C-alpha positions in Angstrom: -26.0 -26.6 40.5 -27.5 -23.3 39.3 -29.4 -23.3 36.0 -31.0 -20.2 34.5 -33.8 -20.5 31.9 -33.7 -17.3 29.9 -36.5 -16.2 27.6 -35.9 -13.4 25.1 -39.1 -11.8 24.1 -40.6 -9.0 21.9 -44.4 -8.3 21.9 -45.7 -11.8 22.4 -47.1 -11.3 25.8 -49.8 -13.9 25.7 -47.4 -16.6 24.5 -44.8 -15.5 27.1 -47.3 -15.5 30.0 -48.4 -19.0 28.9 -44.8 -20.3 28.9 -44.0 -18.6 32.3 -47.2 -20.1 33.8 -46.1 -23.6 32.6 -42.6 -23.1 34.0 -44.1 -22.1 37.4 -46.0 -25.5 37.5 -42.9 -27.4 36.5 -40.9 -25.8 39.3 -43.6 -26.6 41.8 -43.4 -30.3 41.0 -39.6 -30.5 40.5 -38.0 -32.5 43.3 -34.4 -32.6 42.1 -31.2 -30.9 43.4 -30.6 -28.2 40.8 -31.5 -24.6 41.6 -33.6 -23.1 38.8 -34.2 -19.4 38.0 -36.3 -17.9 35.2 -35.1 -14.7 33.6 -37.0 -12.7 30.8 -35.1 -10.3 28.6 -37.4 -7.9 26.7 -36.8 -5.8 23.6 -40.0 -3.9 24.2 -38.9 -1.0 26.4 -42.5 0.1 27.0 -44.2 -3.3 27.4 -47.7 -2.7 28.9 -47.5 -6.2 30.4 -44.2 -5.7 32.2 -45.8 -5.8 35.7 -47.5 -9.2 35.0 -44.3 -10.6 33.6 -42.2 -9.5 36.6 -44.6 -11.4 38.9 -44.0 -14.6 36.9 -40.2 -14.7 36.6 -37.3 -14.2 38.9 -35.8 -11.3 37.0 -37.2 -9.1 34.2 -34.5 -7.4 32.1 -34.9 -4.6 29.5 -32.7 -5.1 26.5 -29.7 -2.7 26.7 -29.2 -3.0 22.9 -31.5 -3.6 19.9 -33.3 -6.8 18.7 -33.1 -10.5 19.3 -29.3 -10.9 19.3 -28.8 -8.2 21.9 -31.6 -9.7 24.1 -29.3 -12.7 24.6 -25.9 -11.0 24.3 -26.5 -8.6 27.2 -28.0 -11.4 29.3 -24.9 -13.5 28.6 -22.6 -10.5 29.4 -24.3 -9.3 32.5 -26.0 -12.3 34.1 -24.9 -15.7 32.8 -21.9 -15.7 35.1 -24.1 -16.1 38.2 -25.2 -19.6 37.0 -23.5 -22.8 36.1 -25.6 -23.4 33.0 -28.0 -21.4 30.8 -31.0 -22.9 28.9 -32.7 -20.5 26.5 -36.0 -20.8 24.7 -38.3 -18.6 22.6 -41.3 -16.8 24.0 -43.7 -18.9 22.0 -42.2 -22.2 22.9 -43.8 -24.7 25.3 -42.2 -27.4 27.3 -43.0 -31.1 26.7 -46.1 -32.2 28.7 -44.9 -35.8 28.8 -44.8 -38.0 31.9 -41.3 -36.7 33.0 -40.7 -33.3 34.5 -38.4 -31.7 31.9 -36.5 -29.9 34.7 -35.3 -33.4 35.8 -34.1 -34.0 32.2 -32.2 -30.7 32.2 -30.5 -31.7 35.4 -29.5 -35.0 33.8 -28.1 -33.1 30.8 -26.0 -30.6 32.9 -24.4 -33.5 34.7 -22.8 -34.5 31.3 -20.7 -31.4 31.9 -20.6 -30.5 28.2 -20.1 -27.0 26.9 -23.3 -27.4 24.9 -26.2 -29.8 24.7 -28.9 -29.8 22.1 -32.3 -31.4 22.8 -34.6 -32.8 20.2 -38.0 -31.0 19.9 -41.5 -31.3 18.5 -43.2 -28.7 16.3 -46.7 -27.6 17.3 -49.4 -26.0 15.3 -52.4 -24.2 16.6 -55.3 -22.1 15.3 -55.3 -19.9 18.4 -51.8 -18.8 19.1 -53.0 -15.9 21.3 -55.1 -18.0 23.7 -53.9 -19.1 27.1 -55.8 -22.3 26.7 -55.0 -23.2 23.1 -55.4 -26.6 21.5 -52.6 -27.8 19.3 -51.3 -30.7 17.2 -47.8 -32.0 17.4 -45.4 -33.2 14.7 -43.1 -36.1 15.1 -39.7 -35.3 16.6 -37.7 -32.9 14.6 -34.6 -35.1 14.3 -35.1 -38.8 13.4 -31.5 -39.9 12.9 -30.1 -42.1 15.7 -26.7 -41.1 14.4 -27.1 -37.6 16.0 -26.7 -39.4 19.3 -24.5 -42.3 18.2 -22.2 -40.8 15.7 -20.3 -37.6 16.8 -19.1 -36.8 13.2 -22.6 -36.9 11.7 -23.9 -34.8 14.6 -21.2 -32.3 14.0 -21.8 -32.2 10.2 -25.6 -31.8 10.6 -25.2 -28.6 12.6 -22.3 -27.2 10.7 -24.6 -27.6 7.6 -27.0 -25.1 9.2 -27.4 -23.7 12.7 -30.0 -25.2 15.0 -33.2 -23.5 15.7 -33.4 -21.4 18.9 -34.9 -24.3 20.9 -33.5 -26.9 23.2 -30.1 -25.3 23.7 -28.2 -25.7 27.0 -24.9 -24.0 27.5 -22.2 -24.1 30.2 -21.8 -20.5 31.5 -18.0 -20.7 31.5 -18.2 -21.6 27.8 -20.3 -18.5 27.1 -18.0 -16.3 29.1 -15.0 -17.3 26.9 -16.9 -16.3 23.8 -18.3 -12.9 24.6 -15.7 -11.0 22.5 -16.2 -13.4 19.7 -20.0 -13.0 19.8 -19.9 -9.3 19.2 -19.1 -10.1 15.5 -22.4 -12.0 15.3 -24.7 -9.2 16.6 -27.2 -8.5 13.9 -27.1 -12.0 12.4 -30.3 -13.0 14.2 -28.4 -16.2 15.1 -26.0 -15.1 17.8 -27.6 -17.8 20.0 -26.0 -20.5 17.9 -22.4 -19.3 18.2 -21.6 -21.1 21.5 -23.1 -24.3 20.0 -21.0 -24.0 16.8 -17.9 -23.5 18.8 -18.7 -26.5 21.1 -19.1 -28.6 17.9 -15.7 -27.5 16.7 -14.0 -28.3 20.0 -15.9 -31.7 20.2 -17.6 -30.6 23.5 -21.2 -30.7 22.4 -23.8 -33.6 22.6 -27.3 -34.4 21.4 -30.0 -35.4 23.9 -32.6 -37.3 21.9 -35.7 -36.3 24.0 -38.1 -33.6 22.7 -37.8 -31.2 25.6 -39.8 -28.4 23.9 -42.7 -27.7 21.5 -41.5 -25.3 18.9 -44.1 -23.1 17.1 -44.4 -24.2 13.4 -46.4 -21.0 12.5 -44.9 -19.0 9.6 -43.7 -16.1 11.7 -44.2 -12.5 10.5 -43.0 -10.9 13.6 -39.8 -10.6 15.7 -36.7 -11.8 13.7 -38.9 -12.9 10.8 -40.6 -9.5 10.4 -38.3 -8.9 7.4 -37.2 -12.1 5.7 -34.5 -10.3 3.7 -32.9 -9.4 7.0 -32.9 -13.1 7.9 -31.1 -13.8 4.6 -28.5 -11.1 5.1 -28.1 -12.0 8.8 -27.3 -15.6 7.9 -24.8 -14.5 5.3 -23.1 -12.3 8.0 -23.2 -15.3 10.3 -21.5 -17.6 7.7 -18.8 -15.0 6.9 -18.1 -14.4 10.6 -17.9 -18.2 11.3 -15.0 -18.4 8.8 -12.7 -17.1 11.5 -13.8 -19.7 14.0 -14.0 -22.9 12.0 -11.2 -25.0 10.5 -11.2 -25.1 6.7 -12.8 -28.5 6.5 -15.6 -27.5 8.9 -16.1 -24.2 7.1 -16.4 -26.0 3.8 -19.2 -28.2 5.2 -20.9 -25.0 6.6 -20.7 -23.2 3.3 -22.1 -26.1 1.3 -25.0 -26.3 3.7 -25.8 -22.6 3.8 -25.7 -22.4 0.0 -28.0 -25.4 -0.4 -30.5 -24.2 2.3 -30.4 -20.4 2.3 -28.4 -18.7 -0.5 -28.4 -20.9 -3.7 -30.7 -20.5 -6.7 -33.0 -23.2 -5.4 -32.7 -22.5 -1.7 -36.0 -22.4 0.2 -35.1 -19.1 2.0 -34.2 -17.3 -1.3 -37.5 -18.5 -2.8 -39.7 -17.0 -0.1 -38.1 -13.5 -0.3 -39.5 -11.0 -2.9 -37.0 -8.2 -2.1 -33.8 -7.9 -4.2 -31.0 -10.2 -3.0 -27.4 -10.7 -4.0 -27.1 -13.4 -6.6 -25.5 -16.8 -5.8 -22.3 -15.6 -7.5 -22.3 -12.4 -5.5 -22.8 -14.4 -2.3 -19.9 -16.7 -3.1 -17.7 -13.8 -3.9 -18.4 -12.0 -0.6 -17.6 -15.3 1.3 -14.4 -15.7 -0.7 -13.3 -12.1 0.0 -13.9 -12.4 3.8 
């Protein structure tokens, strides 16, 4: 069983090296039967730390396109087929430092043979994000509802309502391969990573693993995909419109209600945090209707 851990990155070298160093330790103590590889795909074509990064991973790839989505899209297109499963995480993530080696848990998850598995996660906060030896505090687990594990319909509705964060996502490579043409429509949404998960939900081939595999940075990001919050808004709108072609009407209605409540509506938290001019709620609904 070949599993690739892929890390898309852009100008977070300290955080990336910290994560790669942790993965090296996890691989040293892993005693299971799966074969793990670590790939880094970088959007900084002139990264001054590239030599260091190459020494800490199995393959270092320069993004053939532009931005976060293409970091993953071209990995999926050019490399994912060499593996049975792909697990992706952000460059400022960490793995759970609990009593169990998380690579053992990933191996357990792949043996479910699902198209997509989503792990629970903790959020972490730190005052020293650029330190190799940072101290941090952890939140409770992000998802507290047993129904995500026990009730497939509630699990499906929860993640149609809004895409998961880019954390704790495990995909079968054959599932990714079947979606490459579909995913081109989602390039530029900043959420291309969630397309295989959404499609697995729709085909009832996804599951939730209620163990916090990763620590997810709770810092208010002002870099990478969040460098321009208006782009996040427009990317999510593009994502929702594109998903209309993939979801059945009942599923899309759930997704539209969730996106309006969370991102696009008058009281949505995302709209409130953006000072740039945005389409009104009425205009958003009209663009969705016309799609």
